[in-house]
LUMVORO-678878 format. One record per residue (C-alpha): residue number from 1; x, y, z. Coordinates in steps of 0.1 Angstrom, whole numbers, plus 5000, padded with zeros to 4 digits. Example, Ala and Ser with C-alpha at 12.3 -4.5 7.8 and 13.67 -1.06 7.14 Angstrom:
<recs>
(rec 1 (5123 4955 5078))
(rec 2 (5137 4989 5071))
</recs>
This chain:
<recs>
(rec 1 (6740 1016 8815))
(rec 2 (6759 1013 8848))
(rec 3 (6750 1050 8856))
(rec 4 (6713 1043 8854))
(rec 5 (6710 1023 8886))
(rec 6 (6731 1049 8904))
(rec 7 (6709 1077 8890))
(rec 8 (6677 1059 8901))
(rec 9 (6692 1053 8936))
(rec 10 (6701 1090 8939))
(rec 11 (6666 1102 8930))
(rec 12 (6649 1077 8953))
(rec 13 (6672 1088 8982))
(rec 14 (6666 1124 8974))
(rec 15 (6628 1120 8972))
(rec 16 (6626 1099 9003))
(rec 17 (6647 1124 9022))
(rec 18 (6625 1153 9011))
(rec 19 (6595 1138 9028))
(rec 20 (6612 1125 9059))
(rec 21 (6601 1142 9092))
(rec 22 (6626 1154 9117))
(rec 23 (6624 1141 9153))
(rec 24 (6607 1173 9164))
(rec 25 (6582 1172 9136))
(rec 26 (6573 1136 9145))
(rec 27 (6568 1147 9181))
(rec 28 (6545 1175 9171))
(rec 29 (6526 1152 9147))
(rec 30 (6520 1129 9177))
(rec 31 (6508 1159 9198))
(rec 32 (6484 1169 9170))
(rec 33 (6469 1134 9171))
(rec 34 (6467 1135 9209))
(rec 35 (6448 1168 9205))
(rec 36 (6424 1153 9179))
(rec 37 (6418 1122 9201))
(rec 38 (6411 1144 9232))
(rec 39 (6387 1166 9213))
(rec 40 (6367 1136 9200))
(rec 41 (6368 1117 9234))
(rec 42 (6361 1148 9255))
(rec 43 (6384 1134 9281))
(rec 44 (6391 1162 9306))
(rec 45 (6425 1149 9317))
(rec 46 (6437 1145 9281))
(rec 47 (6425 1180 9272))
(rec 48 (6442 1195 9302))
(rec 49 (6475 1178 9294))
(rec 50 (6477 1189 9258))
(rec 51 (6467 1225 9263))
(rec 52 (6492 1251 9275))
(rec 53 (6482 1271 9306))
(rec 54 (6484 1302 9283))
(rec 55 (6462 1287 9256))
(rec 56 (6444 1311 9232))
(rec 57 (6418 1290 9213))
(rec 58 (6402 1308 9184))
(rec 59 (6370 1296 9168))
(rec 60 (6360 1303 9132))
(rec 61 (6332 1325 9143))
(rec 62 (6356 1348 9162))
(rec 63 (6351 1335 9198))
(rec 64 (6384 1332 9218))
(rec 65 (6387 1308 9247))
(rec 66 (6414 1304 9273))
(rec 67 (6424 1269 9286))
(rec 68 (6397 1266 9312))
(rec 69 (6369 1276 9287))
(rec 70 (6383 1253 9260))
(rec 71 (6385 1223 9283))
(rec 72 (6351 1229 9298))
(rec 73 (6333 1234 9265))
(rec 74 (6346 1200 9251))
(rec 75 (6346 1180 9283))
(rec 76 (6310 1191 9291))
(rec 77 (6298 1182 9256))
(rec 78 (6287 1218 9249))
(rec 79 (6312 1216 9220))
(rec 80 (6310 1180 9208))
(rec 81 (6332 1166 9181))
(rec 82 (6319 1132 9170))
(rec 83 (6345 1127 9143))
(rec 84 (6375 1148 9132))
(rec 85 (6395 1142 9099))
(rec 86 (6426 1161 9092))
(rec 87 (6442 1166 9057))
(rec 88 (6470 1185 9040))
(rec 89 (6490 1189 9073))
(rec 90 (6522 1208 9074))
(rec 91 (6545 1212 9104))
(rec 92 (6573 1237 9108))
(rec 93 (6595 1236 9139))
(rec 94 (6618 1264 9150))
(rec 95 (6634 1258 9184))
(rec 96 (6607 1251 9209))
(rec 97 (6579 1264 9187))
(rec 98 (6559 1246 9160))
(rec 99 (6534 1259 9135))
(rec 100 (6509 1234 9122))
(rec 101 (6484 1240 9094))
(rec 102 (6458 1216 9082))
(rec 103 (6423 1212 9069))
(rec 104 (6398 1199 9095))
(rec 105 (6366 1182 9085))
(rec 106 (6344 1173 9115))
(rec 107 (6310 1159 9124))
(rec 108 (6297 1177 9155))
(rec 109 (6268 1174 9179))
(rec 110 (6269 1207 9197))
(rec 111 (6241 1209 9222))
(rec 112 (6225 1178 9208))
(rec 113 (6223 1194 9173))
(rec 114 (6242 1174 9146))
(rec 115 (6264 1194 9123))
(rec 116 (6294 1194 9101))
(rec 117 (6323 1219 9097))
(rec 118 (6351 1223 9072))
(rec 119 (6379 1245 9085))
(rec 120 (6414 1257 9078))
(rec 121 (6433 1254 9111))
(rec 122 (6465 1271 9124))
(rec 123 (6480 1256 9155))
(rec 124 (6510 1268 9175))
(rec 125 (6526 1243 9198))
(rec 126 (6554 1251 9223))
(rec 127 (6577 1225 9240))
(rec 128 (6575 1229 9277))
(rec 129 (6593 1205 9301))
(rec 130 (6598 1181 9272))
(rec 131 (6562 1181 9261))
(rec 132 (6546 1197 9231))
(rec 133 (6515 1218 9243))
(rec 134 (6489 1237 9223))
(rec 135 (6496 1274 9228))
(rec 136 (6473 1289 9202))
(rec 137 (6447 1278 9176))
(rec 138 (6428 1297 9150))
(rec 139 (6401 1284 9127))
(rec 140 (6388 1298 9095))
(rec 141 (6358 1285 9076))
(rec 142 (6365 1270 9042))
(rec 143 (6341 1286 9018))
</recs>
């Protein structure tokens, strides 16, 4: 019977450790949340700060934007995210590069027209001068 508490402790430690994020994964998770907040608020400075100068931002319809076009579309309200919910997120970090995948469900108001999107998203972040920046994004519609 003395082995049972040790066995339970072992499994609890193993399970907890399996779900623990590394420091880099936590930093990337914060960057993803910063991106989500900036896309909902439309704050130009926040969008500028999270996006890499070399950003390639792919929409589910095939349109590709650079940093200037991405920031302008959201800051101007042309592409308006009213609410964004993220689910099933995974983060994998290798050196100064991170790959993030999640499901995005969002209420939109593009051009004053209410809508809703459900997307699979792939994000690529790079660490530049100590900050995680969005280098690439690709969206695919969930059918």
